[in-house]
RODO-2510 file (C-alpha; in nm, 4 decimals, decimal comma):
residues 549
     n   res          X          Y          Z
     1     m     2,4745     3,8678    -1,8336
     2     k     2,7320     3,9396    -1,5595
     3     f     2,6977     3,9364    -1,1796
     4     t     2,7899     4,3031    -1,1713
     5     d     2,4753     4,3762    -1,3731
     6     l     2,2563     4,2458    -1,0903
     7     n     2,1199     4,4823    -0,8288
     8     i     2,2590     4,2865    -0,5326
     9     h     2,4491     4,3665    -0,2105
    10     e     2,8113     4,4671    -0,2437
    11     n     2,9277     4,1919    -0,0044
    12     m     2,8105     3,9290    -0,2530
    13     l     2,9788     4,1062    -0,5423
    14     r     3,2987     4,1015    -0,3376
    15     v     3,2657     3,7241    -0,2896
    16     f     3,2040     3,6657    -0,6623
    17     d     3,5098     3,8705    -0,7464
    18     e     3,7234     3,6555    -0,5149
    19     i     3,5838     3,3310    -0,6488
    20     g     3,6129     3,4393    -1,0085
    21     y     3,2464     3,4184    -1,1042
    22     v     3,1750     3,6606    -1,3901
    23     e     2,9034     3,5289    -1,6215
    24     l     2,5650     3,3981    -1,5121
    25     t     2,4473     3,0572    -1,6327
    26     p     2,1195     3,0417    -1,8328
    27     i     1,9111     2,9271    -1,5342
    28     q     2,0596     3,2040    -1,3176
    29     e     2,0031     3,4702    -1,5789
    30     k     1,6373     3,3722    -1,6232
    31     s     1,5389     3,3200    -1,2588
    32     i     1,7453     3,5562    -1,0353
    33     p     1,5779     3,8810    -1,1537
    34     f     1,2320     3,7381    -1,0727
    35     g     1,3596     3,6071    -0,7397
    36     l     1,4865     3,9528    -0,6451
    37     e     1,1377     4,0891    -0,7225
    38     g     0,9775     3,8434    -0,4766
    39     r     0,8033     3,6282    -0,7394
    40     d     0,7351     3,2546    -0,6973
    41     i     0,9440     3,0474    -0,9363
    42     t     0,9261     2,6987    -1,0868
    43     g     1,2623     2,6120    -1,2393
    44     l     1,3120     2,3174    -1,4696
    45     a     1,6821     2,2464    -1,5121
    46     q     1,9244     1,9573    -1,4886
    47     t     2,1892     1,9293    -1,2213
    48     g     2,5093     2,1232    -1,2796
    49     t     2,3413     2,4256    -1,4322
    50     g     2,4035     2,6570    -1,1347
    51     k     2,0518     2,6577    -0,9885
    52     t     2,1876     2,6609    -0,6299
    53     l     2,3013     3,0212    -0,6733
    54     a     1,9782     3,0928    -0,8589
    55     f     1,7733     3,0630    -0,5392
    56     l     2,0447     3,1592    -0,2864
    57     i     2,1242     3,5041    -0,4298
    58     p     1,7710     3,6468    -0,3748
    59     i     1,7628     3,5022    -0,0191
    60     v     2,1065     3,6272     0,0863
    61     n     2,0487     3,9660    -0,0757
    62     k     1,7355     4,0260     0,1343
    63     i     1,9054     3,9080     0,4548
    64     l     2,1999     4,1447     0,3988
    65     n     1,9724     4,4390     0,3199
    66     e     1,7046     4,3954     0,5907
    67     n     1,9196     4,2350     0,8662
    68     p     1,6497     4,0077     1,0168
    69     e     1,6875     3,7905     1,3285
    70     g     1,5888     3,4272     1,3483
    71     p     1,5155     3,1799     1,0680
    72     v     1,3676     3,3551     0,7649
    73     a     1,4628     3,1070     0,4907
    74     l     1,3978     2,7321     0,4755
    75     i     1,5562     2,5148     0,2045
    76     l     1,4620     2,1462     0,1680
    77     a     1,6748     1,8938    -0,0186
    78     p     1,6417     1,5140    -0,0581
    79     t     1,9883     1,3997     0,0549
    80     r     2,2323     1,4916     0,3292
    81     e     2,5117     1,5510     0,0815
    82     l     2,3030     1,8001    -0,1129
    83     v     2,2116     1,9781     0,2116
    84     m     2,5795     2,0138     0,3000
    85     q     2,6552     2,1464    -0,0488
    86     i     2,3825     2,4133    -0,0290
    87     c     2,4893     2,5093     0,3233
    88     e     2,8510     2,5547     0,2162
    89     e     2,7501     2,7726    -0,0773
    90     a     2,5267     2,9887     0,1447
    91     r     2,8040     3,0387     0,4007
    92     r     3,0359     3,1490     0,1241
    93     l     2,7885     3,4186     0,0172
    94     l     2,7555     3,5333     0,3812
    95     k     3,1325     3,5514     0,4278
    96     y     3,1424     3,9249     0,5054
    97     s     2,8518     3,9248     0,7518
    98     d     2,7615     3,7789     1,0903
    99     k     2,4625     3,5863     0,9571
   100     k     2,4491     3,2116     1,0095
   101     v     2,3410     2,8993     0,8242
   102     s     2,2312     2,5793     1,0032
   103     t     2,1807     2,2261     0,8788
   104     i     1,9166     1,9842     1,0053
   105     i     1,9889     1,6324     0,8810
   106     g     1,9719     1,2782     1,0116
   107     g     2,2740     1,0994     1,1497
   108     t     2,3876     1,3917     1,3672
   109     d     2,3265     1,4942     1,7269
   110     y     1,9923     1,6578     1,8104
   111     k     2,1489     1,8809     2,0753
   112     e     2,4005     2,0326     1,8338
   113     q     2,1243     2,1139     1,5855
   114     l     1,9071     2,2707     1,8547
   115     q     2,2021     2,4804     1,9706
   116     d     2,2490     2,6141     1,6168
   117     i     1,8796     2,7019     1,5958
   118     e     1,8849     2,8814     1,9326
   119     d     2,1821     3,0913     1,8134
   120     k     1,9412     3,2842     1,5892
   121     t     2,0363     3,1356     1,2550
   122     e     1,8876     3,3040     0,9489
   123     i     1,8951     3,0185     0,6932
   124     i     1,7985     2,6552     0,7628
   125     v     1,8901     2,3847     0,5134
   126     a     1,7337     2,0493     0,5986
   127     t     1,6082     1,7104     0,4949
   128     p     1,2330     1,6621     0,5596
   129     g     1,2483     1,3804     0,8161
   130     r     1,4711     1,5374     1,0806
   131     l     1,3102     1,8801     1,0266
   132     i     0,9664     1,7413     1,1137
   133     d     1,1077     1,5871     1,4315
   134     h     1,2166     1,9318     1,5536
   135     i     0,8855     2,0896     1,4526
   136     k     0,6761     1,8300     1,6378
   137     s     0,8966     1,8583     1,9476
   138     g     0,8153     2,2297     1,9637
   139     k     1,1816     2,3321     1,9487
   140     l     1,1567     2,4912     1,6028
   141     s     0,9043     2,7456     1,4802
   142     l     0,8535     2,8365     1,1144
   143     a     0,6269     3,1315     1,1832
   144     n     0,8756     3,3869     1,0432
   145     i     0,9755     3,2006     0,7273
   146     s     0,9614     3,4333     0,4254
   147     f     1,1517     3,2096     0,1778
   148     f     1,0715     2,8467     0,1079
   149     v     1,2882     2,6575    -0,1433
   150     l     1,2338     2,3024    -0,2634
   151     d     1,5430     2,1730    -0,4436
   152     e     1,5393     1,8521    -0,6501
   153     a     1,1627     1,8269    -0,6089
   154     d     1,1253     1,5285    -0,8409
   155     r     1,3838     1,3346    -0,6436
   156     m     1,2037     1,4093    -0,3165
   157     f     0,8757     1,2824    -0,4545
   158     d     1,0459     0,9644    -0,5772
   159     m     1,1813     0,9093    -0,2253
   160     g     0,8321     0,9370    -0,0749
   161     f     0,8598     1,2829     0,0852
   162     i     0,5377     1,4237    -0,0637
   163     k     0,3416     1,4105     0,2650
   164     d     0,6341     1,5549     0,4613
   165     i     0,6658     1,8447     0,2192
   166     r     0,2972     1,9286     0,2478
   167     y     0,3222     1,9181     0,6287
   168     v     0,6182     2,1577     0,6342
   169     m     0,4631     2,3999     0,3855
   170     k     0,1486     2,4242     0,5965
   171     k     0,3601     2,5226     0,8984
   172     c     0,5035     2,8187     0,7041
   173     p     0,3173     3,1496     0,6559
   174     d     0,1031     3,1922     0,3460
   175     t     0,2950     3,5080     0,2533
   176     k     0,6212     3,3194     0,1925
   177     q     0,8016     3,3307    -0,1402
   178     v     0,8286     2,9800    -0,2889
   179     m     1,0981     2,8678    -0,5327
   180     l     1,0696     2,5143    -0,6663
   181     y     1,3433     2,3553    -0,8784
   182     s     1,3267     2,0176    -1,0457
   183     a     1,5087     1,8221    -1,3142
   184     t     1,1861     1,6762    -1,4548
   185     l     0,8313     1,8099    -1,4644
   186     s     0,6376     1,5216    -1,3073
   187     y     0,2720     1,5076    -1,2086
   188     y     0,3455     1,5711    -0,8391
   189     v     0,5636     1,8731    -0,9185
   190     i     0,2880     2,0327    -1,1283
   191     r     0,0214     1,9572    -0,8651
   192     l     0,2311     2,0962    -0,5796
   193     a     0,3078     2,4102    -0,7781
   194     s    -0,0594     2,4684    -0,8531
   195     e    -0,1569     2,4297    -0,4864
   196     y     0,1117     2,6303    -0,3049
   197     l     0,2653     2,8731    -0,5589
   198     k     0,1023     3,2025    -0,6436
   199     d     0,1249     3,3001    -1,0094
   200     p     0,4712     3,1395    -1,0466
   201     v     0,7186     3,2303    -1,3175
   202     e     0,8145     2,9252    -1,5220
   203     v     1,1840     2,8980    -1,6070
   204     s     1,3178     2,6023    -1,8059
   205     i     1,6512     2,5071    -1,9569
   206     e     1,6823     2,2445    -2,2294
   207     s     1,8596     1,9426    -2,0808
   208     d     1,9828     1,8041    -2,4147
   209     k     2,2255     2,0917    -2,4659
   210     v     2,3768     2,0423    -2,1194
   211     v     2,4432     1,6737    -2,1814
   212     t     2,5603     1,6704    -2,5426
   213     d     2,7534     1,9947    -2,5730
   214     n     2,9548     2,0127    -2,2511
   215     i     3,0148     1,6425    -2,1743
   216     d     3,2058     1,4066    -2,4002
   217     q     3,0272     1,0726    -2,3443
   218     k     3,1964     0,7427    -2,4276
   219     l     3,0929     0,3775    -2,3924
   220     i     3,3071     0,0625    -2,3578
   221     h     3,1703    -0,2931    -2,3861
   222     l     3,3406    -0,5155    -2,1256
   223     g     3,2772    -0,8344    -1,9345
   224     r     3,2010    -0,8178    -1,5645
   225     d     3,5445    -0,9484    -1,4690
   226     e     3,7160    -0,7068    -1,7082
   227     k     3,5775    -0,3856    -1,5593
   228     l     3,8117    -0,3496    -1,2643
   229     p     4,1443    -0,4070    -1,4450
   230     y     4,0291    -0,1851    -1,7319
   231     l     3,9389     0,0920    -1,4867
   232     v     4,2802     0,0724    -1,3184
   233     n     4,4614     0,0958    -1,6541
   234     l     4,2477     0,3888    -1,7743
   235     i     4,3211     0,5880    -1,4595
   236     l     4,6936     0,5085    -1,4589
   237     n     4,7223     0,6219    -1,8226
   238     d     4,5128     0,9377    -1,7789
   239     q     4,7410     1,2415    -1,7908
   240     e     4,4683     1,5032    -1,7513
   241     e     4,4686     1,7080    -1,4321
   242     g     4,1634     1,7084    -1,2098
   243     l     3,9419     1,4854    -0,9989
   244     g     3,7235     1,1907    -1,0939
   245     i     3,4144     1,0097    -0,9648
   246     i     3,3395     0,6388    -1,0106
   247     f     2,9746     0,5339    -0,9764
   248     t     2,8606     0,1806    -0,8967
   249     n     2,5149     0,0368    -0,8309
   250     l     2,6234    -0,1823    -0,5377
   251     k     2,7361    -0,0272    -0,2098
   252     m     2,9337    -0,3434    -0,1288
   253     m     3,1506    -0,2761    -0,4356
   254     v     3,2656     0,0634    -0,3064
   255     p     3,5330    -0,0661    -0,0630
   256     e     3,6452    -0,3305    -0,3137
   257     i     3,7063    -0,0751    -0,5913
   258     v     3,8775     0,1645    -0,3492
   259     s     4,1029    -0,1127    -0,2205
   260     r     4,2099    -0,2172    -0,5698
   261     l     4,2780     0,1392    -0,6831
   262     s     4,4784     0,2106    -0,3672
   263     r     4,6856    -0,1023    -0,4245
   264     f     4,8127     0,0503    -0,7486
   265     g     4,8965     0,3821    -0,5834
   266     i     4,5805     0,5685    -0,6885
   267     p     4,4546     0,8075    -0,4158
   268     a     4,0930     0,6962    -0,3855
   269     t     3,8184     0,6898    -0,1259
   270     g     3,4456     0,6157    -0,1302
   271     i     3,1114     0,6993     0,0263
   272     s     2,7942     0,4958     0,0599
   273     s     2,5177     0,4318     0,3116
   274     l     2,7506     0,1911     0,4956
   275     l     2,9332     0,4898     0,6461
   276     d     2,7962     0,7207     0,9126
   277     q     2,7131     1,0782     0,8223
   278     k     3,0124     1,2431     0,9904
   279     k     3,2570     1,0207     0,8086
   280     r     3,0870     1,0800     0,4741
   281     v     3,1065     1,4569     0,5235
   282     r     3,4724     1,4357     0,6200
   283     l     3,5632     1,2214     0,3187
   284     l     3,3770     1,4566     0,0843
   285     k     3,5744     1,7510     0,2193
   286     d     3,9024     1,5621     0,1828
   287     f     3,8107     1,4776    -0,1761
   288     k     3,7176     1,8345    -0,2547
   289     f     4,0458     1,9677    -0,1169
   290     g     4,2522     1,7176    -0,3145
   291     k     4,3561     1,4602    -0,0527
   292     y     4,1925     1,1955    -0,2714
   293     k     4,1967     1,2088    -0,6494
   294     y     3,9071     0,9694    -0,7091
   295     m     3,5802     0,9168    -0,5256
   296     v     3,3850     0,5898    -0,5542
   297     a     3,0160     0,6372    -0,4793
   298     t     2,6660     0,5023    -0,5242
   299     d     2,3670     0,7014    -0,6476
   300     v     2,3168     0,8352    -0,2947
   301     a     2,5917     1,0838    -0,3825
   302     s     2,5031     1,1478    -0,7469
   303     r     2,3215     1,4710    -0,6562
   304     g     2,5236     1,5683    -0,3511
   305     i     2,8781     1,6174    -0,4835
   306     d     2,9436     1,9711    -0,6003
   307     v     3,3121     1,9968    -0,6864
   308     d     3,4301     2,2340    -0,9564
   309     n     3,7394     2,0454    -1,0714
   310     i     3,5871     1,7078    -1,1667
   311     k     3,7358     1,6124    -1,5031
   312     v     3,5796     1,2688    -1,5602
   313     v     3,2957     1,0477    -1,4408
   314     y     3,3205     0,6698    -1,4702
   315     n     3,0024     0,4626    -1,4721
   316     y     3,1374     0,1311    -1,3430
   317     d     2,7763     0,0062    -1,3683
   318     l     2,5080     0,1666    -1,5799
   319     p     2,2339     0,3069    -1,3537
   320     m     1,8984     0,1309    -1,3435
   321     d     1,7192     0,4651    -1,3500
   322     t     1,7764     0,6500    -1,6768
   323     e     1,7527     0,9927    -1,5126
   324     n     2,0345     0,8988    -1,2735
   325     y     2,2644     0,8718    -1,5741
   326     v     2,2202     1,2438    -1,6389
   327     h     2,2669     1,3238    -1,2694
   328     r     2,5850     1,1149    -1,2535
   329     i     2,7603     1,2640    -1,5528
   330     g     2,6347     1,6065    -1,4410
   331     r     2,9000     1,5979    -1,1659
   332     t     3,1441     1,7069    -1,4359
   333     a     3,1137     2,0083    -1,6669
   334     r     2,9816     2,2205    -1,3803
   335     a     2,8734     2,5774    -1,4537
   336     g     2,9377     2,5548    -1,8273
   337     k     3,2780     2,3856    -1,8083
   338     k     3,3873     2,0913    -2,0235
   339     g     3,3997     1,7357    -1,8974
   340     r     3,3830     1,3734    -2,0057
   341     s     3,2183     1,0492    -1,8989
   342     v     3,3178     0,6864    -1,9601
   343     s     3,0557     0,4128    -1,9104
   344     f     3,1205     0,0378    -1,8864
   345     c     2,8558    -0,1897    -2,0361
   346     s     2,8647    -0,5602    -1,9470
   347     e     2,6208    -0,8403    -2,0209
   348     r     2,4102    -0,7194    -1,7272
   349     d     2,3816    -0,3611    -1,8524
   350     y     2,2355    -0,4006    -2,2000
   351     a     1,8777    -0,3360    -2,0877
   352     e     1,9818    -0,0145    -1,9100
   353     l     2,1880     0,0981    -2,2115
   354     e     1,8878     0,0799    -2,4393
   355     k     1,6787     0,2876    -2,1957
   356     i     1,9524     0,5484    -2,1528
   357     e     2,0063     0,5954    -2,5266
   358     k     1,6317     0,6239    -2,5774
   359     f     1,6135     0,8848    -2,3000
   360     l     1,9016     1,0848    -2,4496
   361     g     1,7695     1,0523    -2,8024
   362     n     2,1029     0,9426    -2,9471
   363     k     2,3543     0,6579    -2,9392
   364     l     2,6607     0,6775    -2,7159
   365     d     2,9971     0,6750    -2,8922
   366     t     3,1722     0,3401    -2,8440
   367     i     3,5454     0,3151    -2,7697
   368     q     3,7457     0,0228    -2,9030
   369     v     3,8669    -0,2090    -2,6294
   370     e     4,2413    -0,2071    -2,5605
   371     e     4,3498    -0,5694    -2,5118
   372     v     4,6406    -0,4740    -2,2849
   373     y     4,3973    -0,3042    -2,0447
   374     l     4,2046    -0,6256    -1,9771
   375     k     4,4672    -0,7404    -1,7255
   376     f     4,5979    -0,5628    -1,4211
   377     p     4,9254    -0,3788    -1,4862
   378     e     5,2457    -0,5499    -1,3851
   379     g     5,5328    -0,3945    -1,1968
   380     e     5,5987    -0,2415    -0,8590
   381     f     5,3497     0,0128    -0,7241
   382     t     5,3565     0,2047    -0,3995
   383     p     5,0165     0,1461    -0,2373
   384     f     4,8164     0,4472    -0,1299
   385     v     4,7269     0,4281     0,2384
   386     g     4,3881     0,5844     0,2976
   387     e     4,1082     0,5521     0,5496
   388     k     3,9246     0,2213     0,5911
   389     l     3,5702     0,2430     0,4603
   390     k     3,4022    -0,0572     0,6216
   391     e     3,3024     0,0149     0,9776
   392     q     3,3543    -0,2701     1,2211
   393     n     3,0830    -0,3931     1,4529
   394     p     3,1466    -0,2182     1,7869
   395     n     3,0598    -0,5384     1,9747
   396     q     3,2943    -0,7550     1,7712
   397     n     3,6184    -0,8593     1,9450
   398     k     3,5868    -0,5728     2,1908
   399     q     3,8039    -0,5925     2,5038
   400     n     3,6713    -0,5131     2,8461
   401     r     3,8786    -0,3741     3,1299
   402     n     4,0119    -0,7163     3,2237
   403     g     4,1338    -0,7762     2,8706
   404     n     3,8672    -1,0339     2,7902
   405     f     3,7123    -1,0280     2,4459
   406     k     3,3376    -1,0127     2,4138
   407     g     3,0899    -1,0092     2,1305
   408     k     2,8919    -1,2469     1,9124
   409     n     3,1809    -1,3153     1,6796
   410     s     3,4476    -1,3411     1,9473
   411     f     3,6688    -1,6398     1,8869
   412     l     3,9850    -1,5413     2,0721
   413     p     4,0664    -1,7123     2,4044
   414     k     4,0004    -1,5168     2,7194
   415     r     4,3029    -1,3734     2,8923
   416     r     4,3273    -1,4556     3,2612
   417     d     4,3100    -1,1636     3,5040
   418     d     4,6454    -1,0496     3,6456
   419     k     4,5061    -1,0508     3,9980
   420     f     4,4378    -1,4212     3,9724
   421     k     4,7987    -1,5188     4,0477
   422     s     4,8356    -1,2976     4,3538
   423     e     4,5173    -1,3992     4,5309
   424     k     4,5151    -1,7147     4,7421
   425     p     4,2889    -1,9638     4,5712
   426     k     4,0265    -2,1570     4,7544
   427     e     3,9089    -2,5089     4,7127
   428     g     3,5857    -2,5538     4,5352
   429     n     3,3960    -2,7340     4,2696
   430     v     3,5563    -2,7063     3,9296
   431     k     3,3419    -2,7622     3,6268
   432     s     3,4592    -2,9693     3,3376
   433     e     3,5143    -2,7849     3,0098
   434     n     3,2962    -3,0386     2,8315
   435     p     2,9424    -2,8948     2,8241
   436     r     2,7923    -3,2442     2,7840
   437     d     2,9034    -3,3534     3,1276
   438     e     2,6146    -3,3663     3,3725
   439     k     2,8281    -3,4167     3,6816
   440     f     3,1482    -3,2503     3,7795
   441     s     3,4170    -3,3830     4,0002
   442     k     3,5978    -3,1870     4,2662
   443     g     3,9337    -3,0341     4,2021
   444     k     4,1928    -2,8451     4,4050
   445     f     4,4337    -2,5661     4,3357
   446     h     4,8082    -2,6080     4,3469
   447     k     5,0145    -2,3805     4,5667
   448     k     5,1205    -2,1713     4,2695
   449     g     4,7636    -2,0660     4,2108
   450     k     4,6970    -2,2687     3,8962
   451     p     4,3731    -2,4634     3,9062
   452     t     4,3904    -2,8396     3,8591
   453     y     4,0816    -2,9790     3,6975
   454     a     3,9827    -3,3317     3,7898
   455     k     4,0229    -3,5402     3,4807
   456     k     3,7189    -3,7043     3,3444
   457     e     3,7252    -4,0832     3,3464
   458     v     3,8870    -4,2078     3,0270
   459     i     3,7295    -4,5172     2,8711
   460     n     3,9114    -4,7255     2,6172
   461     p     3,7226    -4,7084     2,2858
   462     l     3,7403    -5,0880     2,2510
   463     d     3,5971    -5,1361     2,6000
   464     e     3,3260    -4,8841     2,5214
   465     a     3,2363    -5,0779     2,2081
   466     k     3,2239    -5,4016     2,4093
   467     l     3,0000    -5,2324     2,6610
   468     y     2,7632    -5,1165     2,3906
   469     l     2,7472    -5,4628     2,2326
   470     q     2,6832    -5,6308     2,5654
   471     k     2,3877    -5,3991     2,6134
   472     a     2,2650    -5,4884     2,2675
   473     d     2,2890    -5,8591     2,3531
   474     s     2,0793    -5,8041     2,6610
   475     v     1,8086    -5,6401     2,4502
   476     l     1,8126    -5,9295     2,2051
   477     g     1,7488    -6,1752     2,4870
   478     s     2,0964    -6,2899     2,5693
   479     e     2,2541    -6,2761     2,9111
   480     k     2,2021    -5,9331     3,0696
   481     p     2,5260    -5,7702     3,1800
   482     k     2,5541    -5,5481     3,4789
   483     v     2,7663    -5,2436     3,4026
   484     t     2,9477    -5,0712     3,6824
   485     t     3,1930    -4,7879     3,6471
   486     h     3,4394    -4,6784     3,9081
   487     p     3,5162    -4,3015     3,8847
   488     s     3,8405    -4,3451     4,0749
   489     k     3,9811    -4,5921     3,8240
   490     k     4,0835    -4,5352     3,4669
   491     e     3,9394    -4,8572     3,3311
   492     t     3,5768    -4,9672     3,3160
   493     h     3,4838    -5,3210     3,4174
   494     v     3,1810    -5,5151     3,3117
   495     h     3,0406    -5,7648     3,5683
   496     k     2,7862    -6,0235     3,4860
   497     e     2,5009    -6,0954     3,7193
   498     k     2,5294    -6,4051     3,9302
   499     t     2,2721    -6,6534     3,8113
   500     s     2,1249    -6,9228     4,0300
   501     k     2,2024    -7,2814     3,9419
   502     v     1,9067    -7,3966     3,7417
   503     k     1,8912    -7,7206     3,5512
   504     q     1,8876    -7,6375     3,1859
   505     n     1,6819    -7,8421     2,9364
   506     k     1,9095    -8,0508     2,7235
   507     p     1,8143    -8,2220     2,3958
   508     y     1,7304    -8,5937     2,4058
   509     e     2,0355    -8,8093     2,3673
   510     p     1,9839    -9,1835     2,3276
   511     k     2,1959    -9,3976     2,5510
   512     n     2,2520    -9,6567     2,2851
   513     q     2,5347    -9,5327     2,0643
   514     n     2,4279    -9,7759     1,7886
   515     y     2,0973    -9,6014     1,7575
   516     d     1,9322    -9,6432     1,4155
   517     k     1,7927    -9,3077     1,3045
   518     s     1,5623    -9,4778     1,0512
   519     k     1,3664    -9,6365     1,3398
   520     r     1,3010    -9,3142     1,5324
   521     n     0,9778    -9,2925     1,7295
   522     l     0,7586    -8,9866     1,7643
   523     f     0,9531    -8,8558     2,0611
   524     d     1,2741    -8,8839     1,8667
   525     i     1,1280    -8,6826     1,5810
   526     n     1,0198    -8,4012     1,8117
   527     e     1,3616    -8,3934     1,9714
   528     a     1,5271    -8,3894     1,6313
   529     n     1,3126    -8,0964     1,5149
   530     h     1,4036    -7,9122     1,8325
   531     n     1,7740    -7,9626     1,7699
   532     d     1,7456    -7,8350     1,4119
   533     v     1,6344    -7,4883     1,5271
   534     k     1,9284    -7,2434     1,5164
   535     k     2,0086    -7,0563     1,8315
   536     p     2,0325    -6,6764     1,8070
   537     v     2,3876    -6,5509     1,7629
   538     s     2,4830    -6,2354     1,9503
   539     i     2,5975    -5,9249     1,7621
   540     w     2,9249    -5,9353     1,9472
   541     k     2,9987    -6,2874     1,8125
   542     r     2,9141    -6,1737     1,4614
   543     i     3,1563    -5,8839     1,4867
   544     k     3,4286    -6,1090     1,6312
   545     s     3,3776    -6,3452     1,3433
   546     l     3,4652    -6,0650     1,1026
   547     f     3,8040    -6,0403     1,2707
   548     g     3,8593    -6,4150     1,2568
   549     r     3,7767    -6,4787     1,6224
***
């Protein structure tokens, strides 16, 4: 069936003629006629089958024919990228009219979105969270909504939007036409359809034909450390024209893969949740218009990239969710075109490979590993200079007006203010740079304006050790030293206390030098036992003995 066979407005036929759209896809051929009749629709089709036009054509056709004012169509999608894709497609269909399309997504300014709504936009494409914020604030009314579309319904339920969807649908009139599209027919999709759709027409497209017939799927078994060099060699030796997408499970790997590809002269960029929304939108546009040849992304973008000229999809990591595999490779072979996918399977991916092959119902064709591709190519390459992906912390190493750096991670020395040299300094207390100092000495400025810090008293390490040992001796019962320090002098002196002259007890010494020890009396024995007791030796003497002193 051709677009010219549809009973639609001539402005849309003019757009299709410019774009080059002639034949309808199966999902479009089955659902558009019922949509033009005003019937509720439940569409079951995989991504890349052309379902965006399937629900946009009936909406735009009615807007062009009846010329309404204000929002009459509301389209909900799970991700910001998918919202932007739908919005761009709707604006293309409204090219030869003054009708407007507005987006309501997170990560953008509230005032800009409210301004678009106040400008009497006819179509609103939104994510549920930010849309509810505008509804609860009273700035947006859905009283005139006649079309309600839920795209990627299964994905929205997986992301926990079921309560938000019910809230929004209740705010819309009961007479609205509902079109619900989903890749899988889950329990929540069936329940929602039974509650809010009136006698819906069921349209389904077999997903197996989309995957097996239009996409050439290949698998390569590699080690974790072999993936990156193998990817670089595959891309450098690929002579086919077109764009490519590289999917990874880890958002921290996105800048690493982009950096390595750029080093070998491959025009590459990447998107993940690490980037703000405006930058992600800008990079997607640059990729679509050919500034970058390869896009590295996580699953956040697996359903939001709608580019016609994608020739290949690389699965750097196999997805943990089997359905995401179909969504990833569905970025190629759009609207019935041919495409190919190459998946890397390492020792960490075997469990996911088994699930994917079971989900597809067939084994993936395995490519023999090229030994020369396991190492990075040698030679001279002109690096591709692109945009940095990792946003820096705004508080890190940020300079204030005086040129001083501030922030938690600031490690650079502070630059002295230029006015400091011209002003006449005053005397004052100057703190020592050592935070352990409890007292600070006074310092003065020189005539040139440079502060002179009073030097802290320097103690010889050997004298400090002596001081410590003398204190230890006093604790052990030896002579107590009195320690005095003079701040004005560089050396520290230790003064002993003056002791009063007291007669010390001396051991008994017989006057007779020819004293016979065998004839000692009792007193002699006591004195002898007293002399045999060893006197305590100070720690200082023990240490000096180690040095031979």
